C-alpha positions as CSV (number, residue, x, y, z in Angstrom):
1,M,9.8,-10.5,-4.5
2,P,7.0,-8.8,-2.4
3,V,6.7,-9.8,1.3
4,P,3.7,-12.2,1.4
5,E,0.5,-10.7,2.8
6,D,-0.2,-13.7,5.2
7,V,3.1,-13.4,7.3
8,T,2.2,-15.2,10.5
9,D,5.6,-15.7,12.5
10,G,9.1,-14.8,12.4
11,G,10.3,-17.9,10.6
12,S,9.7,-16.6,7.1
13,A,13.0,-16.0,5.1
14,Q,11.4,-13.1,3.4
15,L,10.4,-11.5,6.7
16,A,13.9,-12.0,8.0
17,Q,15.2,-10.3,4.9
18,L,12.8,-7.4,5.4
19,Q,14.0,-7.1,9.1
20,E,17.5,-7.3,8.3
21,A,17.4,-4.7,5.6
22,L,15.3,-2.2,7.5
23,L,17.4,-2.6,10.7
24,R,20.6,-2.0,8.8
25,W,19.1,1.0,7.2
26,Y,18.1,2.4,10.6
27,A,21.3,2.0,12.2
28,A,22.9,4.0,9.5
29,C,20.5,6.6,8.6
30,R,18.4,7.3,11.7
31,R,18.2,10.9,13.0
32,D,19.9,11.6,16.2
33,L,17.0,12.4,18.5
34,P,17.3,12.8,22.2
35,W,14.7,10.2,23.1
36,R,16.6,7.7,21.0
37,N,19.5,7.8,23.5
38,T,17.6,6.5,26.5
39,R,15.9,3.3,27.6
40,D,14.2,5.3,30.6
41,A,10.6,4.3,30.3
42,Y,9.3,7.7,31.6
43,A,11.4,9.7,29.1
44,I,10.1,7.5,26.3
45,W,6.6,8.0,27.5
46,V,6.9,11.7,27.5
47,S,8.5,11.7,24.1
48,E,5.7,9.7,22.5
49,V,3.0,11.8,24.0
50,M,4.7,15.1,22.9
51,L,5.1,13.6,19.3
52,Q,1.3,12.9,18.8
53,Q,0.1,15.1,16.0
54,T,3.2,17.4,16.5
55,R,6.3,17.9,14.3
56,V,9.7,16.6,15.6
57,D,11.3,20.1,15.4
58,T,8.6,21.5,17.8
59,V,8.9,18.8,20.3
60,L,12.8,19.3,20.4
61,R,12.1,22.7,21.9
62,Y,10.2,21.2,24.7
63,Y,11.5,17.7,25.5
64,D,14.7,18.4,27.5
65,R,13.1,21.4,29.3
66,F,10.2,19.4,30.4
67,L,12.3,16.4,31.7
68,Q,14.5,18.9,33.6
69,R,11.6,20.4,35.3
70,F,9.7,16.9,35.8
71,P,12.6,14.2,35.8
72,T,10.5,11.4,37.2
73,P,6.9,10.3,37.2
74,V,6.7,11.1,40.8
75,A,8.0,14.7,40.2
76,L,5.4,15.2,37.6
77,A,2.7,13.7,39.7
78,E,3.5,16.1,42.6
79,A,3.4,19.2,40.4
80,P,0.4,21.5,40.3
81,S,-1.6,21.2,37.1
82,D,-0.7,24.9,36.5
83,D,3.0,24.1,36.3
84,V,2.5,21.1,34.0
85,L,0.4,23.1,31.5
86,A,3.0,26.0,31.7
87,M,5.7,23.8,30.6
88,W,3.4,22.6,27.8
89,S,2.4,26.1,26.6
90,G,2.6,26.4,22.9
91,L,2.8,22.7,22.3
92,G,-0.9,22.3,21.7
93,Y,-3.2,19.5,22.1
94,Y,-3.3,20.2,25.9
95,R,-5.4,17.2,26.8
96,R,-2.3,15.3,26.2
97,A,-0.6,17.2,29.1
98,R,-3.6,16.5,31.4
99,L,-3.7,12.8,30.7
100,L,0.2,12.6,31.0
101,H,-0.2,14.2,34.4
102,R,-3.1,12.0,35.5
103,G,-1.2,8.9,34.3
104,A,2.0,10.0,36.3
105,Q,-0.3,10.4,39.4
106,A,-1.5,6.8,38.9
107,V,2.1,5.4,38.5
108,A,3.2,7.4,41.6
109,E,0.5,5.8,43.6
110,Q,1.7,2.5,42.6
111,G,5.4,3.2,43.7
112,G,6.7,5.4,40.8
113,A,7.8,2.9,38.3
114,L,6.0,2.2,35.1
115,P,4.8,-1.2,34.3
116,S,7.3,-3.2,32.3
117,N,4.9,-4.7,29.7
118,R,2.1,-3.6,27.3
119,T,-0.6,-5.2,29.3
120,G,0.4,-3.3,32.5
121,L,1.1,-0.1,30.7
122,L,-2.6,-0.2,29.2
123,D,-3.9,0.1,32.7
124,V,-2.2,3.4,33.3
125,P,-4.6,6.4,32.5
126,G,-3.9,8.0,29.1
127,I,-1.7,5.2,27.8
128,G,-3.4,3.5,24.7
129,R,-2.2,0.7,22.3
130,Y,0.4,2.8,20.4
131,T,2.1,4.4,23.4
132,S,2.1,1.1,25.4
133,G,3.8,-0.7,22.3
134,A,6.4,2.0,22.1
135,I,7.2,2.1,25.9
136,A,7.1,-1.9,26.1
137,S,9.3,-2.3,23.2
138,I,11.9,0.4,23.4
139,A,12.3,0.6,27.2
140,F,11.8,-3.1,28.2
141,G,12.4,-5.1,24.8
142,E,9.0,-6.6,24.8
143,A,8.3,-8.0,21.3
144,V,5.1,-6.1,20.6
145,G,4.3,-3.9,17.6
146,L,2.9,-0.4,17.4
147,V,1.1,1.6,14.7
148,D,1.1,5.4,14.3
149,G,0.3,7.3,11.3
150,N,3.8,6.7,9.8
151,V,3.9,3.0,10.5
152,A,0.3,2.6,9.2
153,R,1.4,4.1,5.9
154,V,4.5,1.8,5.6
155,L,2.6,-1.3,6.4
156,A,-0.2,-0.3,4.0
157,R,2.3,0.0,1.2
158,L,4.5,-2.9,2.1
159,F,1.5,-5.4,2.4
160,A,-0.9,-3.8,0.1
161,I,-3.5,-3.2,2.7
162,D,-6.7,-2.0,0.9
163,E,-8.9,-1.3,4.0
164,D,-9.3,2.1,5.3
165,M,-6.7,3.2,7.8
166,R,-9.1,5.3,9.6
167,K,-11.4,2.2,10.3
168,A,-10.8,-1.4,9.8
169,G,-7.3,-1.0,8.2
170,M,-5.9,0.3,11.4
171,R,-6.9,-2.9,13.3
172,T,-5.5,-5.0,10.3
173,A,-2.2,-3.0,10.7
174,E,-2.0,-3.5,14.4
175,K,-2.4,-7.2,14.1
176,L,0.2,-7.3,11.3
177,A,2.6,-5.3,13.4
178,D,2.5,-7.6,16.2
179,K,3.3,-10.6,13.9
180,I,6.2,-9.1,12.1
181,V,7.9,-7.4,15.2
182,A,11.6,-8.3,15.2
183,K,12.1,-10.5,18.3
184,Q,15.8,-9.6,18.8
185,D,15.5,-5.9,19.0
186,P,11.8,-4.8,18.9
187,G,12.4,-1.3,20.0
188,A,14.8,-0.7,17.2
189,W,12.5,-2.3,14.8
190,N,9.4,-0.3,15.7
191,Q,11.5,2.9,15.5
192,A,12.8,1.9,12.1
193,L,9.2,1.6,10.8
194,M,8.4,4.9,12.2
195,E,11.5,6.5,10.9
196,L,10.9,5.1,7.4
197,G,7.5,6.5,7.3
198,A,8.7,9.9,8.6
199,T,11.6,10.4,6.2
200,V,11.3,8.2,3.3
201,C,7.7,6.7,2.8
202,S,6.0,10.0,2.8
203,P,2.3,10.6,2.3
204,V,2.9,12.2,-1.1
205,K,5.6,11.2,-3.6
206,P,7.5,8.7,-1.4
207,A,11.2,8.5,-2.1
208,C,11.0,4.9,-3.1
209,H,14.5,5.1,-4.6
210,K,15.8,5.7,-1.1
211,C,13.8,2.9,0.6
212,P,15.8,0.0,1.9
213,V,12.9,-2.3,1.4
214,S,11.5,-1.0,-1.9
215,T,12.0,-4.4,-3.5
216,M,9.8,-6.1,-1.0
217,C,7.0,-3.5,-1.3
218,R,3.8,-4.7,-2.9
219,A,2.4,-1.2,-3.6
220,R,5.6,-0.4,-5.6
221,A,5.5,-3.6,-7.5
222,E,1.8,-2.9,-8.3
223,Q,2.4,0.7,-9.0
224,R,-0.1,1.7,-6.3
225,T,2.1,3.9,-3.8
226,S,-0.1,6.9,-4.6
227,E,-3.3,4.9,-3.8
228,L,-2.2,3.5,-0.5
229,P,-3.0,3.9,2.3
230,V,-6.6,4.2,1.9
231,L,-7.9,7.2,4.0
232,S,-11.5,8.1,4.3
233,P,-12.0,12.0,4.4
234,K,-11.5,13.9,7.6
235,A,-14.5,15.7,9.0
236,K,-14.0,19.4,8.5
237,P,-13.6,21.6,11.5
238,L,-16.8,23.2,12.7
239,A,-16.9,27.1,12.5
240,R,-17.4,28.7,15.8
241,K,-17.5,32.3,16.7
242,V,-16.0,33.6,20.0
243,Q,-15.9,36.9,21.7
244,S,-12.7,37.5,24.0
245,L,-12.3,40.4,26.3
246,V,-8.9,41.9,26.9
247,V,-8.8,44.2,30.1
248,T,-5.7,46.1,31.0
249,R,-5.1,47.9,34.3
250,A,-4.3,51.5,33.7
251,S,-1.9,51.9,36.6
252,D,0.6,49.0,35.4
253,G,-0.6,47.7,32.3
254,A,-1.4,44.3,33.7
255,V,-4.0,42.1,31.8
256,L,-6.8,40.2,33.1
257,L,-6.6,36.5,32.6
258,A,-8.9,33.8,33.6
259,R,-8.3,30.0,34.0
260,R,-10.5,27.6,32.1
261,T,-12.1,24.7,34.1
262,P,-10.6,21.3,33.4
263,D,-13.6,20.0,31.5
264,R,-13.5,22.8,28.9
265,L,-11.6,23.4,25.7
266,F,-8.2,24.6,26.7
267,G,-9.0,23.2,30.2
268,G,-6.5,24.5,32.9
269,L,-5.0,27.2,30.7
270,W,-5.2,30.9,31.3
271,E,-6.5,33.3,28.8
272,P,-8.5,36.6,28.3
273,P,-12.0,35.7,29.4
274,S,-14.1,34.5,26.4
275,I,-17.4,33.4,25.5
276,E,-18.8,31.6,22.5
277,G,-21.2,33.4,20.2
278,S,-21.7,36.2,17.9
279,A,-21.6,40.1,18.8
280,R,-24.7,39.6,20.7
281,S,-23.0,37.7,23.4
282,R,-20.5,40.6,24.1
283,G,-23.0,42.0,26.8
284,A,-22.8,38.9,28.8
285,L,-19.0,38.8,28.8
286,T,-18.4,42.6,29.6
287,S,-21.1,42.6,32.3
288,A,-19.4,39.7,34.1
289,F,-16.8,42.3,34.9
290,G,-18.8,45.5,35.0
291,V,-16.8,46.7,31.9
292,E,-18.8,49.3,29.8
293,D,-16.5,50.6,27.2
294,A,-14.9,47.6,25.7
295,K,-14.3,48.2,21.9
296,R,-13.7,45.5,19.1
297,V,-10.1,46.0,17.9
298,G,-10.1,43.0,15.4
299,S,-10.2,39.3,15.1
300,V,-8.1,36.3,15.0
301,E,-8.6,32.8,13.5
302,H,-7.4,29.6,15.1
303,V,-7.9,26.1,13.6
304,L,-8.0,23.0,15.9
305,S,-8.4,19.4,14.7
306,H,-12.2,19.8,15.3
307,R,-13.0,23.4,15.4
308,K,-12.3,26.6,13.4
309,L,-12.4,29.5,15.8
310,T,-13.0,33.1,14.7
311,V,-12.3,35.3,17.7
312,D,-13.5,38.9,17.9
313,V,-11.1,40.8,20.3
314,L,-12.5,43.4,22.6
315,N,-10.1,45.8,24.5
316,A,-10.8,47.9,27.6
317,S,-8.4,49.8,29.9
318,V,-9.7,50.3,33.5
319,R,-8.4,51.9,36.7
320,S,-10.2,49.1,38.6
321,L,-12.8,46.5,38.1
322,P,-16.0,46.5,40.1
323,R,-16.1,42.7,40.0
324,V,-13.2,40.3,39.6
325,A,-14.8,36.9,39.8
326,P,-14.6,33.9,37.5
327,P,-17.4,33.8,34.9
328,E,-19.0,30.7,33.8
329,G,-16.5,28.2,32.5
330,Y,-13.5,29.5,34.5
331,D,-12.2,28.7,38.0
332,D,-9.9,31.6,38.7
333,V,-9.2,35.1,37.5
334,R,-6.4,37.6,38.2
335,F,-4.3,40.4,36.7
336,V,-0.9,39.3,35.4
337,A,2.0,41.5,34.4
338,V,2.7,41.6,30.7
339,G,6.3,40.7,31.3
340,E,5.4,37.5,32.9
341,I,3.4,36.5,29.8
342,E,6.1,37.6,27.4
343,R,8.8,35.5,29.3
344,G,6.7,32.4,29.9
345,S,5.9,31.7,33.4
346,E,6.5,28.2,34.8
347,K,3.3,28.5,36.7
348,L,1.1,30.0,33.9
349,G,-0.1,27.8,31.1
350,I,-1.0,30.0,28.1
351,A,-2.2,28.6,24.8
352,T,-1.1,30.0,21.3
353,L,-4.6,31.2,20.8
354,A,-4.5,33.4,23.9
355,R,-1.2,35.0,22.6
356,K,-2.8,35.7,19.4
357,I,-5.6,37.4,21.2
358,L,-3.3,39.4,23.2
359,T,-1.2,40.5,20.3
360,C,-4.4,41.6,18.4
361,A,-5.2,43.7,21.2
362,G,-1.8,45.3,21.4
363,V,-0.8,43.8,24.6
364,L,1.9,41.6,23.2
365,E,4.2,42.6,20.3
366,D,3.8,40.8,17.1
367,A,6.4,37.8,16.9
């Protein structure tokens, strides 16, 4: 029998059955992931920030290394932003790293320990409703729910939520998550919901035959798994043209990189200096450094959540530059050895797009 839509407390026998079945499945089938073997609030915080809009396999390459470099909120707070972004390089969505750094600084100012409940966690810069629920339930055992994309999909199907999950449906799911959270082990319960959505209740063709709670799922009973959750279309990324200047120094092959100001796209990261615009914008870019013979060598495309960038790559080799000063939108500029870029410096944050540009220019080898 499907779980009733109006679950209001933990006293329902059907809710107890749901919790028991899902927790039993999670204990037996969960993936062995490093952040599931700790109750350290900071380590859980780092994992949840990294996992936002990023695949687990990608996060696994960064998580341990990041915690070894910054083992506590205080260690992260005291680190220069260049070091933090360098350790985040390639993980994408760099605003997450900047907010994590800012949040750690706020925590350090309050003594270095994260608040132990959702209300207190919400006061930390960069921590929102989902992340606060994860930390509070997993690290501190507070009986609060959480909703990410996976949990939203599970709840939408289990309870046949017909509202748009990008609008009112998310608020409905968040209220529901708080109502049905398992009081005895809320951390395991929340992780079980996330795991079910990630491995079984997939967006397309969910594996209902493997689901431990399929007999309690309203969407399955009503043959609506393909209809739920309701998701309004995402806005298409806006197309943008960019000019990027790759300048190498003839004497040693070092490449000129500039650091984006914090308020810009890719803020705090190093890249070949770039300017938004078509070919007519190239003059402003090359004249900023007194480069006269830059040649277009190709273009690269890079899709972000809100922008689709087409970057024309300009290349120039110089003995010296008449001017080496940050152009508009940058706060520092310097020549960097190619080997330092290839190895990955702990003090040089470089985005995937910058590496694509350097590869197009022949500075880096194609991976």
